[in-house]
N, C-alpha and C positions, 0 to 999 in steps of 0.2 A: 453915683456914678459906681457904675461892676468897676471888677480889678480889672475885668479886660481894657479900658476906658482909662485908665485909670493913667496921667502919663510919667509918675513917680514908680512905679510897680514896676519891677525888673524886669525881663525877658522870660526869663526861665520861671517865674513864677506864672507868667500867663500862659505859658504851655501844660505846665501845672494843672490850672484848671482847664483847662479846653481837654487833659490830657483827663481828669476826674470827670466833664460832664460829658463825656464818650464814652465814658468806661459803663462794660454793660455786666461790672461784679458777677460775671463767669455765667450770666442769663443767657439762653440764644437767643438770637435777636431775629425779629421777621425779615426774609429778605425781598430787597427790592431789584427789580433791572428796569433799565430806560435803555431803549437804541434811538439813534435815529440816519436814518437814510438820506441826508441835501436837503437845499436847502436855495428854491430860486423860486422863478415864475412857472409852478410845474402843471402844465394844459390838460384840459379835462381829463386827455387820452389816456394820461399816464397816472395815474390818479389811484386808481384799481392795482395795478400794477406794486405800487410802491407799499401801498398799504399791505399784499399780502406779503412782501420781501421783509419791512420793520418788522409784521407779525411774524414768519419766520424765523425769523433772526429771534425775535422774543422766547420760542418754544423751545430753542434748541441751548440758549443761557440760562432761561429757566428748570429746565430738566440739570442741572447742573447746581443749582441751588436747592431746590427743592427735594436731593437727596444727602446735603448736607457742604457740597462739595465750596471748592474758596469760588471768590467775587473774582481773580484773577483768573479763572478758570471760565467762568460763566462771559467773560466778556470776550473772550479770545472765540470762542465758540459760538456767540454772537456772530461777532463783525467775519470769520470767515466763512456763515449762511451768506451775507451781504458780498463778500470778496468773489463767493460762484455763482452769484446773481448777476446774470446780465441788465439786471433793469436798474442798476450803480456803476455809479463812476469808482470804480473800486476790483480790481483783480481780473475778470476777464471781463471785457467790453465798456476799459476805458479810456478815456479822451486818449488821441493820440497826438504825441509832440510833434512838433516841426519837421520829423524826419517820419514822419508814420511810424516809429516807435511807439508800445507804451511802458513805461517808465511809473514803476507804484511808489507810493513814501507809506510806513507804518510807524507805530508808537503804542504800544504797553505799558502802565506803568502800574504796581503795588501800591497801595496805599500804606498801609503798615511797617511796609521798609524802604519808602523810598527808591524802589529797587525799580530800573528804567529798562526795557532794550526797543531800537529801534532801527530803520531800516531806509534807506534812499537812496532813491532810482535806481532800483532792480528794475531787470529787464526777462529776468527767467524763473521767477517767483511766482507761482499760484495763485497760495495765500501769503502775501509779505508778514500779517500779522502774525504769522507760527514762528515765521524767524526772530521775527520780532521776540518772541517767546522763550526763544533759544537762548536769546543774544541776554534775556534777566537772568535764564536761569541757568547758563552753564558759561558766562565769562564774564572777568572782568569787565569789559568796559561797557557801555552803555549803547553806543553807535556802531554803525557799520557801512558804508555806501555801495554800490558800485557793484563793481566784481569782490568784492573785497565780501561785498554783505553774501555775492553767492555762493564766494569760498565757504565762507564760514558753516551756511544751511548747509550745503552738500556736505561738506565735514560733521554733520550732527543730524545727519539722514534726514535732510528737507529736499525731496527729488526735485534736478530743473526743469522747467520746461521751455520750448523752443517758444519766440515771442511770437512769434505767431500764430501760436492756438491763443493766446491772449490778445487776440486782433479779432473782431468781428465786422462785419461789412456796413451796419450800422453805421458806425465809428470810420470806418475809412471814405462813405458819402458824406458824412460830415465835414470832415477835413477838407475833403476835394472843394467840397460849398462855401467852405470858410478861406479858405488861399487862393481858389478862382475870384472871391467879392473883395480882397482885400487886390489884391493883382486890378480890378476893375477899378478900384478907387483911388489907388495911386497911379493908376495912368489919367487918371481924370484930374485928380488935385495928390501932386508931385509931394512926397514929402509924408504923406497922412496917415499912413503906415505904422510910420514912425512917432504919431504923437502921441504923450500920458502913457494909458496903459495896453493899449491894445495888442499892444505885443502878447499880452497871456491870455488874450479871448475877445470873441467881437467887440463888446463894448465889457472889459473886465469888471466897470460899476455899475456893470447896468442886468437887474436883478431878472433879468430874461434868462440870464445864459445859467445852464442848468452849472452846480456847483454837486455835485451827489456825492461827497465825500458820505464815507458811513463811520460809525461810532457806536460806543455801546460802556455804560457805566453802573456797577453794581456793587448790594451790600452783602453777605453774606450773613449765614448763621456765627460765625463768633466776632460780627460787628465788624469787620475789616471793607476796603474800600478798594475798587479798582476803576481802570477806565481805558480804553483801545480806541483807537484813529486806524481807518487808512483810507484811503485815495490814489487813482492814477493822475491828480494834477488836471489843470485847464486846459481846455484845446489847445493846436499850437504850442503851448509852450516851448520856446527854449531846448533845446536838451541839455540833460546836467541841471534844471533850473530846479527846486527845493522850495515846499510849499511850506503850510505851516504846520500840517498834520502830524508829522513826524519829529514835532518839534515837543521838549518838555517846556511845557507853561507858556508855550502860544495856541495849536490845537488837539496839546492832551494833558491832564494831569491827574495825581490822586496824592493824597496825603488824609491821613487816617484822623489830621487834626484840624482838618480845614471839612474839603471836598474833594471828588470825583468830577472830572468835566470835559468834556468830548464838545468839538467846534466845528462846526464846516462854514465852506464859504469860501468868500474872496481872500485869499493867505495872506497875499501881503499886507494889505488894512490887519492882520488879527496880526500878524507874526509879529508890527511895528509897537504892538500894545502890550503882548504878552499877555492876550486875554486870558487864556484859562486860568495861569496863576493868578491875574487879575480877578476875576471872576472868585477863585478861591482864596485867596486873602480877603476879599469883602464877608467872605463866610466865616473867618476866623474872627474876624472883628464883631461878630454879632448878629450880622442880617439872615434873614433867610434866604435858601437859593432858589423861590421863585421870583423876591423880589431882585436878590443878584442877578437872573439869569434877564430881567428884563432891563436891569442897570447895562448889562455888557451891556446887551443891543442898540441901547442908545448912545452910548458912550464909544461903539466901536461906528455907526454912522455920525453922532455932531464932532467925532476928532479926527477922524482921518476917511470922514466918508464911507465907511465899509458897509458891507453886505451879509450875510450870515444866517447862522442859527449857530445852537445851544442848549444842551441838556447838560444838567446840573445835580447832583445827589448828593446829599452831605451823609457825617456816622450814623445820625436818628432815623433815614429814611425819610427826609423828608426830599421834593426834589424840586427842579425845575427847568420851564421847557420853554425856548422862546426865538421867536427869529423873528427880521428886519426885512426878509422878501415877503413876498403874495403864500408861500407857501414852503412849509417844509416835511416833512417826511418822517410819523416819530412815534413811540409805542413804549407802555412800560406796563408793569404787572407787580404787583403786591401781592399778599396773602389773604386780600380781599377784595382788588378790584384788578382790573382789565380797562388800557384801552388805547387806541391807534385814530392816527388820524395826520389830515396836512393841516390845518390850520390851529394855531396855539398864540397865546400872546402877541 
């Protein structure tokens, strides 16, 4: 029996073992970067745009890592690229809420210190992950929401935009069609629009609904890991609704003693399981990231009938990529290999 699994060994001893396991003895580490761009039943005509998008994000993050920059900078830059890409449900081009507005959430977390920064329900930030990074670096707090988050961002040099600048015609039409369909269904079956989880998406547990949350996890040359996740949430969500993406341990987590994790999918079930932290705990117990990612997706489906995807990276550079939806946009790069796709695990 290993020390990690021995019931009589103290928690301090277990952490010491983990720290020793992941110590690089001051030797440089080969960097690794993994990104995702949403888990859903992506139609064939959107595959190329998603693969281009995650590859662009990968290139931006890798430029940081290859020059010896920190994992925290790498995940931030990767996510910014996807926030600026209208293909994804993050930043400009996000789903609209019930009032026809974009409301964005993001979190970034550093594994070496457990520092984190998050924003929720912001309407005037083109790149919410930038604001989240400012909170991590320059605030004693971890989380700001709504107007408070926007005020903090503006005070720290991040320009505000109009909400209209984040809205694109595709999403206006998508919301119009959805709300019209809900109205027709309600007329035919009174009360049907209030049943189950239909408040959040046409059928929130239906894997055909787009959940293009974006995220990244990275390992730098110093052996530190980081994670970031950003989203526009779900179609027709209630104003003020917060999903899993920006909540520590739910949609995003990073700890040098376990793993960096970013999730995507239907947020409510992911939140209930605190899925990112659940997955990291499996790795700290000795499981490999590739198995932990698959296990997380099975747990999500079996426990709460959830759908989504996950990327995982441990401090030794092992990765895990899995989803229980038909497709998920993903890409990864190491010093020896680069790969991207929409089907995995």
